[in-house]
C-alpha positions in Angstrom: 0.0 0.2 -0.1 2.9 1.9 0.5 3.5 2.5 -3.5 -0.5 3.5 -3.8 0.2 6.1 -0.9 3.5 7.7 -2.7 1.5 7.8 -6.1 -1.5 9.7 -4.6 0.1 11.9 -2.0 0.6 15.0 -4.4 -3.1 15.0 -5.3 -4.6 14.0 -1.4 -1.8 16.6 -0.1 -2.2 17.3 3.0 -0.9 20.5 4.4 -2.4 22.2 7.8 -4.2 25.7 7.3 -4.8 27.4 10.4 -4.9 24.2 12.3 -8.1 22.9 11.2 -8.4 22.9 7.5 -6.3 21.4 4.8 -5.2 22.4 1.0 -7.4 20.7 -1.5 -6.0 18.2 -3.8 -4.1 19.2 -6.2 -5.6 17.2 -9.6 -3.5 18.6 -12.2 -0.2 16.7 -11.0 -1.8 13.2 -11.7 -0.9 11.1 -14.7 -3.1 9.8 -17.5 -4.4 5.9 -17.6 -4.0 6.2 -21.5 -1.1 5.6 -24.1 -0.6 4.7 -27.6 1.9 2.6 -29.5 2.2 -0.7 -31.4 1.3 -4.3 -30.4 3.6 -7.0 -32.1 2.8 -10.5 -31.3 2.6 -13.9 -31.8 -0.5 -16.2 -31.0 -0.4 -19.8 -30.3 -3.3 -22.1 -29.3 -3.0 -23.5 -26.0 -1.3 -26.9 -27.3 1.4 -24.4 -28.7 0.7 -24.3 -32.3 0.1 -21.0 -34.2 -3.4 -19.3 -34.2 -3.7 -19.0 -37.8 -6.9 -16.4 -39.1 -7.8 -15.5 -35.5 -9.6 -12.2 -35.2 -7.6 -9.5 -32.4 -10.2 -6.9 -31.1 -9.3 -3.8 -29.7 -11.9 -2.7 -27.3 -12.4 0.8 -26.3 -12.2 0.9 -22.3 -12.5 4.7 -22.1 -15.7 5.1 -23.5 -17.3 1.6 -23.1 -20.2 2.5 -20.8 -21.0 5.6 -22.8 -21.0 3.3 -26.4 -23.3 0.7 -24.3 -25.4 3.5 -23.5 -25.5 4.5 -26.7 -25.5 1.5 -28.4 -22.0 2.0 -30.5 -19.5 -0.3 -31.5 -17.2 -1.5 -28.5 -14.3 -2.2 -30.6 -11.9 0.5 -31.9 -10.0 -1.5 -34.3 -9.4 -5.3 -35.2 -6.4 -7.2 -37.1 -6.3 -11.1 -38.2 -3.3 -13.1 -37.5 -1.6 -14.4 -40.7 -0.6 -18.6 -40.9 1.9 -18.0 -38.1 -0.3 -16.6 -35.9 1.3 -13.0 -36.1 -0.6 -9.7 -36.2 0.6 -5.7 -36.0 -1.8 -3.6 -34.3 -1.4 0.3 -33.2 -3.3 1.4 -29.9 -5.1 4.9 -30.5 -3.7 7.8 -28.3 -5.8 9.0 -25.7 -7.6 6.0 -25.2 -7.7 3.5 -22.6 -8.0 0.3 -24.3 -8.3 -3.9 -24.0 -7.3 -6.5 -26.3 -9.6 -9.6 -26.5 -8.9 -12.8 -28.7 -11.5 -15.5 -29.1 -11.1 -18.8 -31.0 -13.3 -22.4 -30.6 -13.4 -22.4 -26.6 -10.1 -20.6 -26.1 -9.2 -17.0 -25.3 -7.3 -14.3 -24.1 -7.7 -11.1 -22.7 -5.7 -7.9 -21.5 -7.2 -5.0 -19.5 -4.8 -2.6 -20.2 -3.5 -3.3 -23.9 -0.7 -0.8 -23.4 1.0 -3.6 -21.1 1.7 -5.5 -24.7 3.5 -2.3 -26.2 7.4 -3.0 -26.7 8.7 0.3 -26.8 12.3 -0.9 -27.4 13.2 -0.4 -31.3 13.6 -3.8 -33.0 11.7 -5.9 -30.2 10.6 -9.1 -31.1 6.9 -10.3 -31.3 5.5 -10.7 -28.2 4.1 -14.3 -27.3 0.3 -14.6 -26.7 -0.9 -18.2 -25.5 -4.7 -18.8 -25.4 -6.0 -20.5 -22.7 -9.2 -22.7 -22.3 -12.3 -20.4 -22.0 -14.6 -20.3 -19.1 -18.4 -20.0 -18.7 -20.6 -19.0 -15.9 -24.0 -19.1 -15.2 -27.0 -18.1 -13.0 -29.7 -15.6 -12.2 -30.6 -12.2 -12.4 -33.0 -10.2 -10.0 -34.0 -6.4 -10.2 -35.0 -4.1 -7.8 -36.8 -2.2 -10.3 -37.7 -2.4 -14.1 -36.4 -5.6 -16.4 -33.3 -6.7 -16.8 -32.7 -7.7 -20.8 -28.8 -8.9 -20.7 -25.4 -9.3 -19.2 -22.3 -7.3 -20.4 -18.9 -7.7 -19.0 -17.5 -4.5 -18.7 -14.4 -3.9 -21.2 -14.9 -6.5 -23.6 -18.0 -7.3 -26.1 -18.9 -10.2 -24.4 -22.8 -10.6 -23.6 -25.4 -13.0 -22.5 -29.4 -12.8 -22.9 -31.4 -12.8 -19.7 -34.6 -15.4 -20.3 -38.0 -14.6 -18.9 -37.2 -16.5 -15.9 -34.1 -14.6 -15.0 -31.3 -16.7 -16.0 -28.5 -16.3 -18.1 -25.2 -18.1 -19.4 -21.8 -17.0 -20.7 -19.7 -19.2 -22.5 -16.7 -18.7 -24.7 -14.9 -16.1 -21.8 -11.6 -15.6 -21.9 -10.3 -15.4 -18.3 -9.9 -12.1 -16.5 -11.6 -9.9 -14.1 -14.8 -8.5 -15.4 -16.9 -6.0 -13.7 -20.8 -6.8 -14.5 -23.2 -4.8 -16.3 -26.8 -5.3 -16.8 -28.9 -3.6 -19.6 -32.4 -2.7 -17.5 -35.2 -1.3 -19.3 -37.4 0.7 -17.1 -39.9 3.1 -18.6 -39.5 2.6 -22.0 -35.6 3.8 -21.0 -32.7 1.6 -21.3 -30.3 1.9 -18.7 -26.9 0.1 -17.4 -27.0 -0.9 -13.6 -24.3 -2.4 -11.9 -23.8 -5.5 -10.2 -20.4 -7.1 -8.8 -17.3 -8.4 -10.8 -16.5 -11.6 -11.6 -13.1 -13.0 -11.6 -12.6 -16.1 -14.1 -10.1 -18.5 -14.4 -9.0 -20.6 -17.5 -11.5 -23.4 -17.9 -13.9 -22.4 -15.0 -17.3 -23.8 -15.4 -19.1 -21.6 -12.8 -22.8 -22.3 -11.8 -25.2 -20.3 -9.5 -23.6 -16.9 -10.1 -26.6 -15.0 -8.8 -26.6 -11.4 -9.4 -29.0 -8.8 -7.4 -28.8 -5.3 -9.4 -30.3 -1.9 -8.3 -31.0 0.9 -11.0 -30.2 3.6 -8.4 -27.6 1.6 -6.8 -24.0 2.0 -7.8 -21.7 -0.1 -6.3 -18.3 1.9 -5.5 -16.3 -0.9 -3.9 -16.8 -4.3 -1.7 -12.8 -4.6 -2.1 -12.9 -8.0 -3.4 -10.0 -6.8 -5.5 -8.3 -5.1 -3.0 -7.2 -2.0 -1.9 -6.7 -0.2 -5.1 -8.8 0.8 -7.9 -12.4 0.9 -6.7 -15.2 -1.4 -8.3 -16.2 1.8 -10.0 -13.2 3.1 -11.0 -12.7 -0.5 -13.0 -15.9 0.1 -14.8 -15.3 4.1 -15.9 -11.7 4.6 -15.1 -9.6 5.9 -12.6 -11.3 5.6 -9.0 -7.8 4.9 -6.8 -8.4 4.6 -3.0 -5.7 6.7 -1.5 -4.5 6.9 2.3 -2.4 9.3 4.0 -2.0 11.2 7.4 -0.5 14.6 8.9 3.4 13.9 8.1 3.2 16.2 5.1 2.3 19.0 8.1 4.6 17.7 10.4 2.9 15.2 12.3 3.6 12.0 13.4 -0.2 10.1 13.1 -0.1 6.7 11.4 -2.2 4.8 8.8 -2.0 0.9 9.1 -4.0 -0.8 6.3 -4.9 -4.5 5.8 -7.1 -6.2 3.6 -8.8 -9.3 5.1 -11.7 -12.2 4.4 -11.4 -14.3 7.4 -14.5 -14.8 9.4 -14.4 -11.3 10.7 -15.4 -9.5 7.6 -18.5 -8.2 6.6 -19.3 -10.0 3.3 -16.5 -11.8 1.4 -13.5 -9.3 1.7 -13.6 -6.2 3.9 -10.7 -3.6 4.7 -9.4 -2.3 8.4 -7.7 0.7 8.7 -5.9 1.7 12.1 -5.7 5.6 12.2 -3.2 6.5 15.1 -3.7 10.2 15.7 -0.4 11.6 17.0 -0.2 14.5 20.0 2.6 16.4 17.8 0.0 18.5 16.1 -2.7 20.0 17.8 -5.2 18.9 15.2 -3.7 15.5 14.2 -5.4 13.5 11.5 -5.1 10.7 9.1 -7.4 9.0 6.2 -8.6 6.9 3.7 -10.4 7.9 0.8 -11.3 7.4 -3.0 -10.9 9.6 -6.0 -14.5 9.1 -7.9 -13.3 7.7 -11.5 -10.9 10.0 -13.0 -11.1 12.8 -10.7 -7.0 12.6 -10.3 -6.7 13.4 -13.7 -8.5 16.6 -13.7 -12.2 15.0 -14.2 -15.1 16.0 -11.9 -18.5 14.4 -11.7 -22.4 15.5 -11.1 -23.5 13.6 -8.1 -26.4 16.1 -7.9 -29.2 13.2 -8.2 -27.5 11.4 -5.7 -29.6 10.7 -2.4 -26.9 8.6 -0.2 -24.1 7.5 0.7 -24.3 3.9 2.3 -21.7 1.6 3.8 -20.9 -1.5 6.1 -18.5 -0.6 9.2 -17.5 -1.5 12.6 -14.8 -0.2 14.8 -14.4 2.2 17.4 -13.9 6.2 17.7 -15.5 8.7 15.0 -15.1 9.4 11.5 -15.1 12.2 9.3 -17.1 11.2 6.2 -16.0 13.9 3.8 -16.8 15.0 0.5 -14.5 17.1 -1.7 -16.0 19.5 -4.5 -13.7 21.2 -7.1 -15.7 24.0 -7.5 -15.7 24.8 -4.0 -11.7 24.1 -4.1 -11.4 26.0 -7.4 -12.6 29.4 -5.5 -11.7 28.6 -1.7 -8.8 26.1 -2.1 -10.1 24.2 0.8 -11.0 20.4 1.1 -13.0 20.2 3.9 -16.1 21.1 1.7 -19.1 18.8 3.3 -18.4 16.5 6.3 -20.7 13.9 8.2 -19.4 13.0 11.6 -20.4 9.0 12.3 -19.3 7.7 15.8 -18.9 3.6 14.9 -19.5 0.9 16.9 -18.1 -2.3 17.6 -20.6 -4.4 15.3 -21.2 -4.5 11.6 -23.7 -1.7 11.0 -24.6 0.0 7.5 -24.5 3.6 7.8 -26.3 5.9 5.4 -25.5 10.0 4.7 -28.1 11.8 3.3 -26.7 14.1 0.8 -28.5 16.7 0.2 -28.8 17.6 4.4 -25.0 17.7 4.3 -23.6 21.5 5.0 -20.5 23.0 4.8 -17.8 22.1 7.5 -18.3 25.1 10.2 -15.8 28.2 9.4 -14.7 27.0 6.4 -15.1 29.2 3.6 -17.5 27.4 1.9 -19.5 27.8 5.2 -18.8 31.1 5.2 -19.9 32.0 1.6 -23.4 29.9 2.0 -22.2 27.1 -0.3 -25.2 24.4 -0.5 -24.5 20.9 -1.1 -26.8 21.3 -4.9 -24.0 24.0 -5.9 -20.8 21.5 -4.8 -22.5 18.2 -6.1 -22.0 19.3 -9.6 -17.8 19.0 -9.4 -17.5 16.4 -6.9 -13.8 14.4 -7.1 -13.3 12.7 -3.8 -14.9 11.0 -0.9 -12.8 10.0 2.3 -13.1 8.7 5.9 -10.9 10.9 8.2 -10.0 10.5 11.6 -9.0 13.7 13.7 -9.4 16.1 16.4 -11.6 17.1 18.3 -14.2 14.4 16.8 -11.8 11.6 18.0 -9.0 12.5 21.0 -5.5 13.0 20.1 -3.4 10.4 20.9 -6.1 7.3 20.3 -6.3 4.6 17.5 -9.3 5.2 15.6 -10.5 1.7 14.0 -12.5 1.7 11.2 -13.7 -1.8 9.4 -15.4 -0.9 5.8 -17.2 -3.0 3.3 -19.7 -2.4 0.3 -19.6 1.1 -0.1 -22.7 2.3 -2.7 -23.8 5.6 -4.0 -27.8 5.5 -3.9 -30.4 7.3 -5.8 -28.6 8.0 -9.2 -28.2 6.0 -12.1 -24.7 4.5 -13.7 -25.3 6.0 -16.6 -24.9 9.8 -15.1 -21.4 9.0 -14.5 -20.6 7.8 -18.0 -17.6 9.2 -19.8 
């Protein structure tokens, strides 16, 4: 986790202002996830023989969700291997792309096709070996509307959902795929987010049931660890970060682990021990996440969202904080809107009603009477912070977290 912390420290900048507030995140310094370049590869079947005359797809990951909503083509480019299994493709500039190859029960999927680009001049063709494809099936239930099909994000894979709610995928390359349901509600077609599927070569999984909510957006369930949020895997960005008051001269600590033992809420949870040092008058430590590609300068309109919900347990008190670039642009103040939440030892589902949020007292946003409705138009990050006086200096706040959701808005509102 130290690597994640180091990369994002410039974006999650923590410098003390008047002992109580902090400077906002500098979003301009973040690096893009997009790249371009040439892929030269030789593809073989799982038995080692050349994969001749096989189609290779470059799938647009940057605009995948928008393309699904608009019913546009998902592949940006394609090639066909020659008799020896070789192909050459150029990745487009300014896009996140994935590489997908399928052939008669075998396949290959690379999320982030730039990993296959060789920058060295004269580099030999990269070797790609197909593996047995996977299959999975189950049922889909929806809280409203009708789910007509499931899609595996970042790919062209799609499965119809029958009138009995059953679906079946076959011929899927191994990989990790966020699952998106295509919903029909009042004559409108809308996407809804389900959990991710992790597929190994040759998997044949049954009973993979999904419950989808048209107005519930999964931010993260930590099944993929503490790195990119589940939402970020779908729309880009979405990195988690953790930091302390160290850049301001403090000595608070931030120890984090991902665990999946019997104490976890549902599958996998995160445990953060936020130790508040008495070196500073107002110590702090926190974990948080960027909404989508906010670290690359994007903002997101959360005006339709009604609640942030999450499961948590622990000890002490946390501040759930919402950062708006609209406010930051004017006042350089990252303490924009805050909800104070005491924690209990038992797993509890907490909800934060967003339109009731008010700016942190005495912060510039409060003095200028900013409302949530104004700030919500350009949101960038949400974090969970232990600090004085909500917590006691010198204490350790224990925060265990799982199943973080935005509720009341549709997934399509976050599409690029």
